[in-house]
OpenMM code with the backbone's topology and positions (N, CA, C; nanometers):
from openmm import Vec3, app, unit

residues = "UNK UNK UNK UNK UNK UNK UNK UNK UNK UNK UNK UNK UNK UNK UNK UNK UNK UNK UNK UNK UNK UNK UNK UNK UNK UNK UNK UNK UNK UNK UNK UNK UNK UNK UNK UNK UNK UNK UNK UNK UNK UNK UNK UNK UNK UNK UNK UNK UNK UNK UNK UNK UNK UNK UNK UNK UNK UNK UNK UNK UNK UNK UNK UNK UNK UNK UNK UNK UNK UNK UNK UNK UNK UNK UNK UNK UNK UNK UNK UNK UNK UNK UNK UNK UNK UNK UNK UNK UNK UNK UNK UNK UNK UNK UNK UNK UNK UNK UNK UNK UNK UNK UNK UNK UNK UNK UNK UNK UNK UNK UNK UNK UNK UNK UNK UNK UNK UNK UNK UNK UNK UNK UNK UNK UNK UNK UNK UNK UNK UNK UNK UNK UNK UNK UNK UNK UNK UNK UNK UNK UNK UNK UNK UNK UNK UNK UNK UNK UNK UNK UNK UNK UNK UNK UNK UNK UNK UNK UNK UNK UNK UNK UNK UNK UNK UNK UNK UNK UNK UNK UNK UNK UNK UNK UNK UNK UNK UNK UNK UNK UNK UNK UNK UNK UNK UNK UNK".split()
positions = [
    Vec3(14.1258, 7.9558, 22.7168),
    Vec3(14.0294, 8.0433, 22.7789),
    Vec3(13.8810, 7.9847, 22.7516),
    Vec3(13.7962, 8.0045, 22.8261),
    Vec3(13.6682, 7.9434, 22.8473),
    Vec3(13.5759, 8.0315, 22.7646),
    Vec3(13.5105, 7.9731, 22.7033),
    Vec3(13.4082, 8.0442, 22.6069),
    Vec3(13.2500, 8.0501, 22.6831),
    Vec3(13.1783, 8.1147, 22.6150),
    Vec3(13.0407, 8.1107, 22.6829),
    Vec3(12.9509, 7.9667, 22.7361),
    Vec3(13.0189, 7.9060, 22.6415),
    Vec3(12.9635, 7.7368, 22.6700),
    Vec3(13.0411, 7.6768, 22.7690),
    Vec3(13.1399, 7.7548, 22.8629),
    Vec3(13.2171, 7.6622, 22.9974),
    Vec3(13.0980, 7.7178, 23.0566),
    Vec3(13.1022, 7.6022, 23.1914),
    Vec3(13.0371, 7.6557, 23.2708),
    Vec3(13.0938, 7.7406, 23.3925),
    Vec3(13.0517, 7.7906, 23.5028),
    Vec3(13.1273, 7.8886, 23.5467),
    Vec3(13.2469, 7.8053, 23.6299),
    Vec3(13.3256, 7.8849, 23.6961),
    Vec3(13.4397, 7.7960, 23.7388),
    Vec3(13.5497, 7.8676, 23.7526),
    Vec3(13.6731, 7.8256, 23.8364),
    Vec3(13.8172, 7.8846, 23.8530),
    Vec3(13.8772, 7.8342, 23.7201),
    Vec3(13.9496, 7.8987, 23.6556),
    Vec3(14.0615, 7.8850, 23.5364),
    Vec3(14.1743, 7.9676, 23.5615),
    Vec3(14.2692, 7.9250, 23.4694),
    Vec3(14.3690, 8.0261, 23.4863),
    Vec3(14.3797, 8.1731, 23.4254),
    Vec3(14.4236, 8.2575, 23.4934),
    Vec3(14.4055, 8.3873, 23.4410),
    Vec3(14.4439, 8.4137, 23.3044),
    Vec3(14.3021, 8.4829, 23.2343),
    Vec3(14.3517, 8.5091, 23.0892),
    Vec3(14.4572, 8.6218, 23.0624),
    Vec3(14.4798, 8.7170, 23.1851),
    Vec3(14.5508, 8.7736, 23.1601),
    Vec3(14.7360, 8.7508, 23.1707),
    Vec3(14.7717, 8.6295, 23.1916),
    Vec3(14.8666, 8.5893, 23.2219),
    Vec3(14.9351, 8.5963, 23.3541),
    Vec3(14.8632, 8.6553, 23.4647),
    Vec3(14.9015, 8.6759, 23.5882),
    Vec3(14.9214, 8.5461, 23.6745),
    Vec3(14.9529, 8.5270, 23.7868),
    Vec3(15.0056, 8.3647, 23.8444),
    Vec3(14.8459, 8.3707, 23.9121),
    Vec3(14.7892, 8.2493, 23.9190),
    Vec3(14.6857, 8.2032, 23.9895),
    Vec3(14.5695, 8.1854, 23.8889),
    Vec3(14.4372, 8.1928, 23.9549),
    Vec3(14.3263, 8.1736, 23.8847),
    Vec3(14.2391, 8.3082, 23.8827),
    Vec3(14.1569, 8.2690, 23.7847),
    Vec3(14.0218, 8.3646, 23.7952),
    Vec3(13.9414, 8.3572, 23.7729),
    Vec3(13.7722, 8.3956, 23.8339),
    Vec3(13.6454, 8.3021, 23.8243),
    Vec3(13.6174, 8.3494, 23.7303),
    Vec3(13.5236, 8.2831, 23.6227),
    Vec3(13.4476, 8.2606, 23.4850),
    Vec3(13.3280, 8.2547, 23.5299),
    Vec3(13.2288, 8.3616, 23.5118),
    Vec3(13.0941, 8.3211, 23.5435),
    Vec3(12.9908, 8.2688, 23.4558),
    Vec3(13.0519, 8.2227, 23.3744),
    Vec3(12.9778, 8.1504, 23.2558),
    Vec3(12.9166, 8.2464, 23.1286),
    Vec3(12.9509, 8.3908, 23.1842),
    Vec3(12.9385, 8.4766, 23.0557),
    Vec3(13.0370, 8.5739, 23.0426),
    Vec3(13.1193, 8.5863, 23.1879),
    Vec3(13.2643, 8.6591, 23.1578),
    Vec3(13.3210, 8.6436, 23.2800),
    Vec3(13.5045, 8.7262, 23.2647),
    Vec3(13.5335, 8.7035, 23.3612),
    Vec3(13.5081, 8.8241, 23.4719),
    Vec3(13.4892, 8.7690, 23.6145),
    Vec3(13.4680, 8.8460, 23.7332),
    Vec3(13.5909, 8.8950, 23.7916),
    Vec3(13.6017, 8.9688, 23.8456),
    Vec3(13.7225, 9.0340, 23.9165),
    Vec3(13.7880, 8.9706, 24.0421),
    Vec3(13.7305, 8.8173, 24.0536),
    Vec3(13.7657, 8.7828, 24.1844),
    Vec3(13.8797, 8.6732, 24.1435),
    Vec3(13.9920, 8.6728, 24.2025),
    Vec3(14.1346, 8.5730, 24.1546),
    Vec3(14.1754, 8.5007, 24.3155),
    Vec3(14.2226, 8.3826, 24.2805),
    Vec3(14.2705, 8.3146, 24.3782),
    Vec3(14.4582, 8.2822, 24.3579),
    Vec3(14.5170, 8.2731, 24.4343),
    Vec3(14.6492, 8.2199, 24.4068),
    Vec3(14.6245, 8.0862, 24.4151),
    Vec3(14.7521, 8.0157, 24.3756),
    Vec3(14.7891, 7.8612, 24.3681),
    Vec3(14.9129, 7.8626, 24.4086),
    Vec3(14.9617, 7.7961, 24.5431),
    Vec3(15.0701, 7.7895, 24.6136),
    Vec3(15.1137, 7.6602, 24.6092),
    Vec3(15.2085, 7.6353, 24.5077),
    Vec3(15.3030, 7.4973, 24.5103),
    Vec3(15.1953, 7.3641, 24.4589),
    Vec3(15.0920, 7.4161, 24.3720),
    Vec3(15.0121, 7.3089, 24.3298),
    Vec3(14.8868, 7.3088, 24.4466),
    Vec3(14.8950, 7.3780, 24.5591),
    Vec3(14.7828, 7.3680, 24.6054),
    Vec3(14.6969, 7.5148, 24.6173),
    Vec3(14.5770, 7.5123, 24.6314),
    Vec3(14.4928, 7.6542, 24.5925),
    Vec3(14.4757, 7.6544, 24.7154),
    Vec3(14.4787, 7.8182, 24.7449),
    Vec3(14.5121, 7.8862, 24.8801),
    Vec3(14.3328, 7.8864, 24.8833),
    Vec3(14.2865, 7.8550, 25.0000),
    Vec3(14.1340, 7.8457, 25.0409),
    Vec3(14.0514, 7.9985, 25.0307),
    Vec3(13.9678, 8.0400, 24.9279),
    Vec3(13.9093, 8.1273, 24.9139),
    Vec3(13.7568, 8.0689, 24.8453),
    Vec3(13.6636, 8.1343, 24.8791),
    Vec3(13.5490, 8.0985, 24.8453),
    Vec3(13.5300, 8.1787, 24.7130),
    Vec3(13.4298, 8.0917, 24.6027),
    Vec3(13.4299, 8.1960, 24.4937),
    Vec3(13.3115, 8.2606, 24.5194),
    Vec3(13.2856, 8.3869, 24.4107),
    Vec3(13.1941, 8.4365, 24.4556),
    Vec3(13.0263, 8.3799, 24.3896),
    Vec3(12.9522, 8.4561, 24.4754),
    Vec3(12.8311, 8.3696, 24.4241),
    Vec3(12.7956, 8.4138, 24.2873),
    Vec3(12.7186, 8.3107, 24.2179),
    Vec3(12.6708, 8.3299, 24.0700),
    Vec3(12.5342, 8.3873, 24.0832),
    Vec3(12.5437, 8.4830, 24.0233),
    Vec3(12.4206, 8.5896, 24.0174),
    Vec3(12.3280, 8.5597, 23.9161),
    Vec3(12.2133, 8.5440, 23.9562),
    Vec3(12.1397, 8.5198, 23.8253),
    Vec3(12.0771, 8.6356, 23.7400),
    Vec3(12.0822, 8.5816, 23.5859),
    Vec3(12.0812, 8.6834, 23.4901),
    Vec3(11.9295, 8.7629, 23.5683),
    Vec3(11.9741, 8.9210, 23.5135),
    Vec3(11.8247, 8.9923, 23.5410),
    Vec3(11.7570, 8.9589, 23.4732),
    Vec3(11.6336, 8.9691, 23.4904),
    Vec3(11.4705, 8.9458, 23.4818),
    Vec3(11.4365, 9.0728, 23.4334),
    Vec3(11.3877, 9.0912, 23.3282),
    Vec3(11.3266, 9.2242, 23.2533),
    Vec3(11.1880, 9.2606, 23.3122),
    Vec3(11.1438, 9.3387, 23.3798),
    Vec3(11.0076, 9.3372, 23.4317),
    Vec3(10.8924, 9.3102, 23.3381),
    Vec3(10.7865, 9.2425, 23.3615),
    Vec3(10.6944, 9.2331, 23.3129),
    Vec3(10.5788, 9.3720, 23.2788),
    Vec3(10.5797, 9.3854, 23.1380),
    Vec3(10.4919, 9.4966, 23.0774),
    Vec3(10.3751, 9.4509, 23.1225),
    Vec3(10.2870, 9.5658, 23.1618),
    Vec3(10.1081, 9.5542, 23.2270),
    Vec3(10.0791, 9.5467, 23.0794),
    Vec3(9.9246, 9.4404, 23.1195),
    Vec3(9.8740, 9.4222, 22.9869),
    Vec3(9.7996, 9.5492, 22.9823),
    Vec3(9.8189, 9.5520, 22.8278),
    Vec3(9.7687, 9.6471, 22.7426),
    Vec3(9.5936, 9.6133, 22.6828),
    Vec3(9.5276, 9.7114, 22.6458),
    Vec3(9.4029, 9.7052, 22.5920),
    Vec3(9.4070, 9.6770, 22.4492),
    Vec3(9.3648, 9.6015, 22.3965),
    Vec3(9.3875, 9.5260, 22.2466),
    Vec3(9.3431, 9.7064, 22.1580),
    Vec3(9.4014, 9.6856, 22.0517),
    Vec3(9.4181, 9.8160, 21.9703),
    Vec3(9.3202, 9.7693, 21.8674),
    Vec3(9.2091, 9.8565, 21.8337),
    Vec3(9.1190, 9.8669, 21.7347),
    Vec3(9.1527, 9.9546, 21.6345),
    Vec3(9.1839, 9.9185, 21.4924),
    Vec3(9.2011, 9.9962, 21.3738),
    Vec3(9.0538, 10.0371, 21.2958),
    Vec3(9.0454, 10.1497, 21.2677),
    Vec3(8.9113, 10.2256, 21.2143),
    Vec3(8.9678, 10.3174, 21.1089),
    Vec3(8.8862, 10.3518, 21.0315),
    Vec3(8.9146, 10.4512, 20.9580),
    Vec3(8.9814, 10.5884, 21.0057),
    Vec3(8.9630, 10.6149, 21.1441),
    Vec3(9.0240, 10.7433, 21.2499),
    Vec3(9.1392, 10.6647, 21.2917),
    Vec3(9.1893, 10.5521, 21.3129),
    Vec3(9.2905, 10.5045, 21.3830),
    Vec3(9.3406, 10.3624, 21.2753),
    Vec3(9.4343, 10.4140, 21.2045),
    Vec3(9.4287, 10.3391, 21.0598),
    Vec3(9.5563, 10.2249, 21.1125),
    Vec3(9.5593, 10.1120, 21.0757),
    Vec3(9.6816, 10.0194, 21.1254),
    Vec3(9.7930, 10.0685, 21.0693),
    Vec3(9.9277, 10.0411, 21.1278),
    Vec3(10.0519, 10.1099, 21.0644),
    Vec3(10.1085, 10.0462, 20.9125),
    Vec3(10.1414, 10.1126, 20.8662),
    Vec3(10.1697, 10.0632, 20.7040),
    Vec3(10.3402, 10.0209, 20.7439),
    Vec3(10.3816, 9.9661, 20.6889),
    Vec3(10.5451, 9.9160, 20.6947),
    Vec3(10.5836, 9.8978, 20.5294),
    Vec3(10.6109, 10.0539, 20.4664),
    Vec3(10.6359, 10.0543, 20.3599),
    Vec3(10.7705, 9.9285, 20.2752),
    Vec3(10.7530, 9.9016, 20.1841),
    Vec3(10.8569, 9.7931, 20.1199),
    Vec3(10.8151, 9.6476, 20.1780),
    Vec3(10.7465, 9.6334, 20.2820),
    Vec3(10.7180, 9.4687, 20.3136),
    Vec3(10.5911, 9.4415, 20.2084),
    Vec3(10.5204, 9.4900, 20.1579),
    Vec3(10.4567, 9.4304, 20.0578),
    Vec3(10.3856, 9.5400, 19.9543),
    Vec3(10.4270, 9.6503, 19.9786),
    Vec3(10.4011, 9.7606, 19.9092),
    Vec3(10.2860, 9.8106, 19.9158),
    Vec3(10.2725, 9.9612, 19.8498),
    Vec3(10.1306, 10.0040, 19.8893),
    Vec3(10.0412, 9.9716, 19.8315),
    Vec3(9.8928, 9.9533, 19.8557),
    Vec3(9.7841, 9.9326, 19.7947),
    Vec3(9.7657, 10.0217, 19.6818),
    Vec3(9.6991, 9.9310, 19.5788),
    Vec3(9.6498, 10.0257, 19.4749),
    Vec3(9.5639, 10.1322, 19.5108),
    Vec3(9.5779, 10.2749, 19.4588),
    Vec3(9.4988, 10.3333, 19.4966),
    Vec3(9.5343, 10.4689, 19.6358),
    Vec3(9.6372, 10.4002, 19.6956),
    Vec3(9.7181, 10.4702, 19.7847),
    Vec3(9.8339, 10.5647, 19.7469),
    Vec3(9.8699, 10.6443, 19.8617),
    Vec3(10.0140, 10.7224, 19.8067),
    Vec3(10.1154, 10.6306, 19.8030),
    Vec3(10.1970, 10.6557, 19.6863),
    Vec3(10.3330, 10.5651, 19.7092),
    Vec3(10.3040, 10.4356, 19.6276),
    Vec3(10.1979, 10.4175, 19.5760),
    Vec3(10.1912, 10.2977, 19.4829),
    Vec3(10.2145, 10.3190, 19.3391),
    Vec3(10.3004, 10.2041, 19.3042),
    Vec3(10.3655, 10.2132, 19.1674),
    Vec3(10.3470, 10.1022, 19.0909),
    Vec3(10.2647, 10.0975, 19.0152),
    Vec3(10.2474, 9.9475, 18.9394),
    Vec3(10.3648, 9.9074, 18.9007),
    Vec3(10.3545, 9.7668, 18.9093),
    Vec3(10.4520, 9.6902, 18.8637),
    Vec3(10.4728, 9.6763, 18.6796),
    Vec3(10.5805, 9.6496, 18.6520),
    Vec3(10.6203, 9.6563, 18.5027),
    Vec3(10.5422, 9.5243, 18.4690),
    Vec3(10.4810, 9.5192, 18.3749),
    Vec3(10.4103, 9.3874, 18.3312),
    Vec3(10.5246, 9.3471, 18.2351),
    Vec3(10.5354, 9.1884, 18.2451),
    Vec3(10.6399, 9.1189, 18.1215),
    Vec3(10.5773, 9.1403, 17.9866),
    Vec3(10.6298, 9.1739, 17.9398),
    Vec3(10.5665, 9.2144, 17.7585),
    Vec3(10.6684, 9.0796, 17.6719),
    Vec3(10.6611, 9.0288, 17.5978),
    Vec3(10.7148, 8.9563, 17.4878),
    Vec3(10.7731, 9.0260, 17.3990),
    Vec3(10.8815, 9.0538, 17.3740),
    Vec3(10.9293, 9.1118, 17.2145),
    Vec3(10.9608, 9.0297, 17.1359),
    Vec3(10.8560, 8.9393, 17.0618),
    Vec3(10.8905, 8.8436, 16.9650),
    Vec3(10.9591, 8.8957, 16.8785),
    Vec3(11.0108, 9.0632, 16.8080),
    Vec3(11.1026, 9.0677, 16.7170),
    Vec3(11.2348, 9.0181, 16.7259),
    Vec3(11.2571, 9.0068, 16.8688),
    Vec3(11.4018, 8.9434, 16.9186),
    Vec3(11.4283, 8.7931, 16.8243),
    Vec3(11.2985, 8.7055, 16.8827),
    Vec3(11.3448, 8.5793, 16.8547),
    Vec3(11.1783, 8.4933, 16.8114),
    Vec3(11.1306, 8.5784, 16.6923),
    Vec3(11.0077, 8.4965, 16.6634),
    Vec3(10.9884, 8.3527, 16.6468),
    Vec3(11.1292, 8.2876, 16.6385),
    Vec3(11.0650, 8.1679, 16.5937),
    Vec3(11.0498, 8.0908, 16.7050),
    Vec3(11.0667, 8.1447, 16.8336),
    Vec3(11.0538, 8.0955, 16.9615),
    Vec3(10.8569, 8.0799, 16.9611),
    Vec3(10.8024, 8.1813, 16.9239),
    Vec3(10.6836, 8.2043, 16.9216),
    Vec3(10.6410, 8.0921, 16.8464),
    Vec3(10.6707, 8.0855, 16.7321),
    Vec3(10.6730, 7.9673, 16.6209),
    Vec3(10.6599, 7.8280, 16.6682),
    Vec3(10.7714, 7.8412, 16.7467),
    Vec3(10.7956, 7.6830, 16.8077),
    Vec3(10.6835, 7.6547, 16.8509),
    Vec3(10.6446, 7.7353, 16.9684),
    Vec3(10.5348, 7.7231, 17.0646),
    Vec3(10.4230, 7.6494, 16.9807),
    Vec3(10.3933, 7.7379, 16.9174),
    Vec3(10.2341, 7.7369, 16.8320),
    Vec3(10.2801, 7.5532, 16.7620),
    Vec3(10.3701, 7.5458, 16.7015),
    Vec3(10.3735, 7.4218, 16.6210),
    Vec3(10.3970, 7.3330, 16.7350),
    Vec3(10.4520, 7.3490, 16.8675),
    Vec3(10.4681, 7.2246, 16.9487),
    Vec3(10.2713, 7.2060, 17.0311),
    Vec3(10.2427, 7.3363, 17.0443),
    Vec3(10.0731, 7.3077, 17.0842),
    Vec3(10.0084, 7.2123, 16.9522),
    Vec3(10.0313, 7.2286, 16.8299),
    Vec3(9.9511, 7.1545, 16.7398),
    Vec3(10.0020, 7.0313, 16.7155),
    Vec3(10.1408, 7.0105, 16.7568),
    Vec3(10.1861, 6.8924, 16.7524),
    Vec3(10.1418, 6.7828, 16.8676),
    Vec3(10.1099, 6.8542, 17.0051),
    Vec3(10.0281, 6.7549, 17.1203),
    Vec3(9.9010, 6.7392, 17.0770),
    Vec3(9.8020, 6.8167, 17.0083),
    Vec3(9.7028, 6.8064, 17.0140),
    Vec3(9.6533, 6.7846, 16.8994),
    Vec3(9.7279, 6.7583, 16.7513),
    Vec3(9.6695, 6.6938, 16.6291),
    Vec3(9.7794, 6.7054, 16.5046),
    Vec3(9.8686, 6.5892, 16.5340),
    Vec3(10.0161, 6.5445, 16.4401),
    Vec3(9.9853, 6.4931, 16.3770),
    Vec3(9.9425, 6.5491, 16.2536),
    Vec3(9.9619, 6.4941, 16.1219),
    Vec3(10.0789, 6.4446, 16.0719),
    Vec3(10.1280, 6.3380, 16.0537),
    Vec3(10.2151, 6.2518, 15.9953),
    Vec3(10.3701, 6.3313, 16.0569),
    Vec3(10.3642, 6.3729, 16.2088),
    Vec3(10.4544, 6.4370, 16.2591),
    Vec3(10.5138, 6.5334, 16.1860),
    Vec3(10.4179, 6.6312, 16.1009),
    Vec3(10.4988, 6.7530, 16.0719),
    Vec3(10.4908, 6.8746, 16.1642),
    Vec3(10.4259, 6.8610, 16.2597),
    Vec3(10.4169, 6.9874, 16.3802),
    Vec3(10.5085, 6.9275, 16.4340),
    Vec3(10.5313, 6.7863, 16.4737),
    Vec3(10.6328, 6.7564, 16.5684),
    Vec3(10.7883, 6.8143, 16.5381),
    Vec3(10.8156, 6.7948, 16.3873),
    Vec3(10.9124, 6.8231, 16.3094),
    Vec3(10.9860, 6.9630, 16.3483),
    Vec3(10.8431, 7.0510, 16.3228),
    Vec3(10.8595, 7.1740, 16.3045),
    Vec3(10.8676, 7.2861, 16.4060),
    Vec3(10.8128, 7.1842, 16.4912),
    Vec3(10.8405, 7.2448, 16.6895),
    Vec3(10.9944, 7.2164, 16.7241),
    Vec3(11.0061, 7.0953, 16.7051),
    Vec3(11.1816, 7.0667, 16.7130),
    Vec3(11.2849, 7.1558, 16.6436),
    Vec3(11.2490, 7.1612, 16.4947),
    Vec3(11.3281, 7.2452, 16.4251),
    Vec3(11.3562, 7.3817, 16.4577),
    Vec3(11.2089, 7.4613, 16.4786),
    Vec3(11.2132, 7.5889, 16.5082),
    Vec3(11.2541, 7.6085, 16.6688),
    Vec3(11.2427, 7.5297, 16.7367),
    Vec3(11.2745, 7.5301, 16.8860),
    Vec3(11.4413, 7.5348, 16.9092),
    Vec3(11.4797, 7.4391, 16.8401),
    Vec3(11.6336, 7.4396, 16.8089),
    Vec3(11.6983, 7.6032, 16.7418),
    Vec3(11.6228, 7.6133, 16.6574),
    Vec3(11.6731, 7.7416, 16.5676),
    Vec3(11.6546, 7.8726, 16.7083),
    Vec3(11.5217, 7.8465, 16.7539),
    Vec3(11.4960, 7.9892, 16.8776),
    Vec3(11.5834, 7.9818, 16.9844),
    Vec3(11.6435, 7.8533, 17.0289),
    Vec3(11.7214, 7.8471, 17.1018),
    Vec3(11.9046, 7.9413, 17.0918),
    Vec3(11.9342, 7.8558, 16.9952),
    Vec3(12.0413, 7.8835, 16.9599),
    Vec3(12.0316, 8.0976, 16.9398),
    Vec3(11.9093, 8.1271, 16.8777),
    Vec3(11.8798, 8.2664, 16.8988),
    Vec3(11.9148, 8.3270, 17.0137),
    Vec3(11.8479, 8.2581, 17.0979),
    Vec3(11.8406, 8.2999, 17.2418),
    Vec3(11.9852, 8.3010, 17.3106),
    Vec3(12.0671, 8.2008, 17.2698),
    Vec3(12.2077, 8.2047, 17.3150),
    Vec3(12.3068, 8.3340, 17.2759),
    Vec3(12.2480, 8.3570, 17.0974),
    Vec3(12.3172, 8.4665, 17.0733),
    Vec3(12.2723, 8.5964, 17.1272),
    Vec3(12.1878, 8.6273, 17.1500),
    Vec3(12.0998, 8.7724, 17.2273),
    Vec3(12.1568, 8.7695, 17.4045),
    Vec3(12.1917, 8.6867, 17.4554),
    Vec3(12.2545, 8.6525, 17.5802),
    Vec3(12.3897, 8.6873, 17.5744),
    Vec3(12.4765, 8.6197, 17.4650),
    Vec3(12.5843, 8.6728, 17.4518),
    Vec3(12.6331, 8.7764, 17.4290),
    Vec3(12.5462, 8.8692, 17.3381),
    Vec3(12.5533, 8.9978, 17.3196),
    Vec3(12.5029, 9.0909, 17.4442),
    Vec3(12.4453, 9.0164, 17.5637),
    Vec3(12.4320, 9.1331, 17.6586),
    Vec3(12.2843, 9.1765, 17.6638),
    Vec3(12.1963, 9.1036, 17.5709),
    Vec3(12.0777, 9.1348, 17.5623),
    Vec3(12.0026, 9.0596, 17.6248),
    Vec3(11.8731, 9.1141, 17.6732),
    Vec3(11.7476, 9.0430, 17.7358),
    Vec3(11.6694, 8.9591, 17.6886),
    Vec3(11.6415, 8.8375, 17.6770),
    Vec3(11.5801, 8.7375, 17.5872),
    Vec3(11.4842, 8.6940, 17.6721),
    Vec3(11.3286, 8.7343, 17.6605),
    Vec3(11.2556, 8.7007, 17.7229),
    Vec3(11.1570, 8.5699, 17.6553),
    Vec3(11.1698, 8.5223, 17.6016),
    Vec3(11.1340, 8.4129, 17.5002),
    Vec3(11.2341, 8.2885, 17.4660),
    Vec3(11.2848, 8.2808, 17.5356),
    Vec3(11.4008, 8.1435, 17.6118),
    Vec3(11.2846, 8.0318, 17.6282),
    Vec3(11.1809, 8.0981, 17.7271),
    Vec3(11.0954, 7.9723, 17.7691),
    Vec3(11.0173, 7.9507, 17.6744),
    Vec3(10.9635, 8.0188, 17.5831),
    Vec3(10.8845, 7.9726, 17.4663),
    Vec3(10.9358, 7.8600, 17.3512),
    Vec3(11.0843, 7.8946, 17.3844),
    Vec3(11.1543, 7.7980, 17.2696),
    Vec3(11.1806, 7.6616, 17.3313),
    Vec3(11.2196, 7.6464, 17.4735),
    Vec3(11.1937, 7.5365, 17.5231),
    Vec3(11.0885, 7.4400, 17.5242),
    Vec3(10.9599, 7.5427, 17.5908),
    Vec3(10.8547, 7.4741, 17.5624),
    Vec3(10.7787, 7.4305, 17.4162),
    Vec3(10.8446, 7.4867, 17.3276),
    Vec3(10.7975, 7.4541, 17.1992),
    Vec3(10.8947, 7.3362, 17.1500),
    Vec3(10.9872, 7.3330, 17.2148),
    Vec3(11.0822, 7.2312, 17.1696),
    Vec3(11.0422, 7.1098, 17.2285),
    Vec3(11.0144, 7.1114, 17.3956),
    Vec3(10.9419, 6.9632, 17.4404),
    Vec3(10.8462, 6.9296, 17.4007),
    Vec3(10.7500, 7.0402, 17.3769),
    Vec3(10.6122, 6.9562, 17.3115),
    Vec3(10.6071, 6.9227, 17.1606),
    Vec3(10.7298, 6.9564, 17.0975),
    Vec3(10.7650, 6.8856, 16.9548),
    Vec3(10.7901, 6.7414, 17.0189),
    Vec3(10.8897, 6.7155, 17.0962),
    Vec3(10.9493, 6.5938, 17.1349),
    Vec3(10.8430, 6.5213, 17.1761),
    Vec3(10.7671, 6.5376, 17.2704),
    Vec3(10.6570, 6.4677, 17.3471),
    Vec3(10.5356, 6.4480, 17.2038),
    Vec3(10.5136, 6.5313, 17.1321),
    Vec3(10.4192, 6.4997, 17.0226),
    Vec3(10.4544, 6.4292, 16.9273),
    Vec3(10.5796, 6.3942, 16.8931),
    Vec3(10.6539, 6.3384, 16.7965),
    Vec3(10.6492, 6.1677, 16.8810),
    Vec3(10.6660, 6.1806, 16.9917),
    Vec3(10.6999, 6.0416, 17.0357),
    Vec3(10.5411, 5.9548, 17.0908),
    Vec3(10.4569, 6.0652, 17.1275),
    Vec3(10.2962, 6.0452, 17.1205),
    Vec3(10.2650, 6.0255, 16.9537),
    Vec3(10.2889, 6.0461, 16.8465),
    Vec3(10.2504, 6.0445, 16.7093),
    Vec3(10.3166, 5.8912, 16.6755),
    Vec3(10.4484, 5.8827, 16.6976),
    Vec3(10.5190, 5.7294, 16.6845),
    Vec3(10.4403, 5.6088, 16.7597),
    Vec3(10.4090, 5.6264, 16.8780),
    Vec3(10.3351, 5.5135, 16.9286),
    Vec3(10.2045, 5.5236, 16.8733),
    Vec3(10.1489, 5.5952, 16.8136),
    Vec3(9.9907, 5.6002, 16.7672),
    Vec3(10.0163, 5.5192, 16.6287),
    Vec3(10.1064, 5.5588, 16.5474),
    Vec3(10.1499, 5.5327, 16.4130),
    Vec3(10.1962, 5.3436, 16.4512),
    Vec3(10.2863, 5.3120, 16.5773),
    Vec3(10.2852, 5.1768, 16.6016),
    Vec3(10.1838, 5.1059, 16.6143),
    Vec3(10.0467, 5.1588, 16.6921),
    Vec3(9.9690, 5.1056, 16.7221),
    Vec3(9.8438, 5.0784, 16.6198),
    Vec3(9.8673, 5.1510, 16.5040),
    Vec3(9.7994, 5.1409, 16.3755),
    Vec3(9.8385, 5.0285, 16.3247),
    Vec3(9.9795, 5.0553, 16.2756),
    Vec3(10.0135, 4.9708, 16.1941),
    Vec3(10.0094, 4.7956, 16.2870),
    Vec3(10.0422, 4.8100, 16.3861),
    Vec3(10.0324, 4.6486, 16.4210),
    Vec3(9.8702, 4.5910, 16.4363),
    Vec3(9.7844, 4.7057, 16.4470),
    Vec3(9.6447, 4.6518, 16.4507),
    Vec3(9.5914, 4.5952, 16.2988),
    Vec3(9.6835, 4.6773, 16.1932),
    Vec3(9.6004, 4.6122, 16.0608),
    Vec3(9.7476, 4.4696, 16.0166),
    Vec3(9.8221, 4.4429, 16.1031),
    Vec3(9.9105, 4.3189, 16.0304),
    Vec3(9.8435, 4.1965, 16.0153),
    Vec3(9.7281, 4.1883, 16.0913),
    Vec3(9.6809, 4.0238, 16.0525),
    Vec3(9.5689, 4.0389, 15.9407),
    Vec3(9.5313, 4.1874, 15.9140),
    Vec3(9.4794, 4.1601, 15.7958),
    Vec3(9.5413, 4.1563, 15.6571),
    Vec3(9.6757, 4.2054, 15.6603),
    Vec3(9.7651, 4.1753, 15.5401),
    Vec3(9.8427, 4.0584, 15.5166),
    Vec3(9.8488, 3.9808, 15.6248),
    Vec3(9.9051, 3.8669, 15.6650),
    Vec3(9.8627, 3.7177, 15.6578),
    Vec3(9.7010, 3.7380, 15.6886),
    Vec3(9.6161, 3.6439, 15.7471),
    Vec3(9.4580, 3.6821, 15.6576),
    Vec3(9.3977, 3.5826, 15.6193),
    Vec3(9.2810, 3.5578, 15.5360),
    Vec3(9.1949, 3.5740, 15.6585),
    Vec3(9.1259, 3.6547, 15.6858),
    Vec3(8.9910, 3.6143, 15.7640),
    Vec3(8.8385, 3.6284, 15.7249),
    Vec3(8.8678, 3.5924, 15.6090),
    Vec3(8.7481, 3.5928, 15.5272),
    Vec3(8.6632, 3.4794, 15.5464),
] * unit.nanometer
topology = app.Topology()
chain = topology.addChain("A")
for resn in residues:
    res = topology.addResidue(resn, chain)
    for name in ("N", "CA", "C"):
        topology.addAtom(name, app.Element.getBySymbol(name[0]), res)
């Protein structure tokens, strides 16, 4: 059975009747022909009709929107503008630090670790507090509660790692800089 991608032509009758039926490229026509002993009885296929063309719409004048003729509004597409009927303010995202206070502490320690990492203490604090905050976040999720502080915990942990690596690199540079002073007399 041909599909719409097949070209027009004679194909075996889809109804199971003997002979062939004309497929016009879109659907089956009523034109049929018989096949006698392997030979096709001479019949002309029906003319292929061109698809109907929709009449062109007459050009219209451009629409000018104004206060007396406002543009159409499509509710739900962008939402209503502030100050118009139907406007509902979006709920602001609030962090409930009481659920997971160590996430906030980890974030602050991570910020300090990136900018002012004295003896790697802020880095260590950010990493430890971040790990504890992530554990608490997993507990809250397992209990079915929403946890909005997980991002702070991840950021604090990551900044603690970055600050710690940067602090170690700075410490190594410092120690390598003083090695010649301890082992070689430069007087």
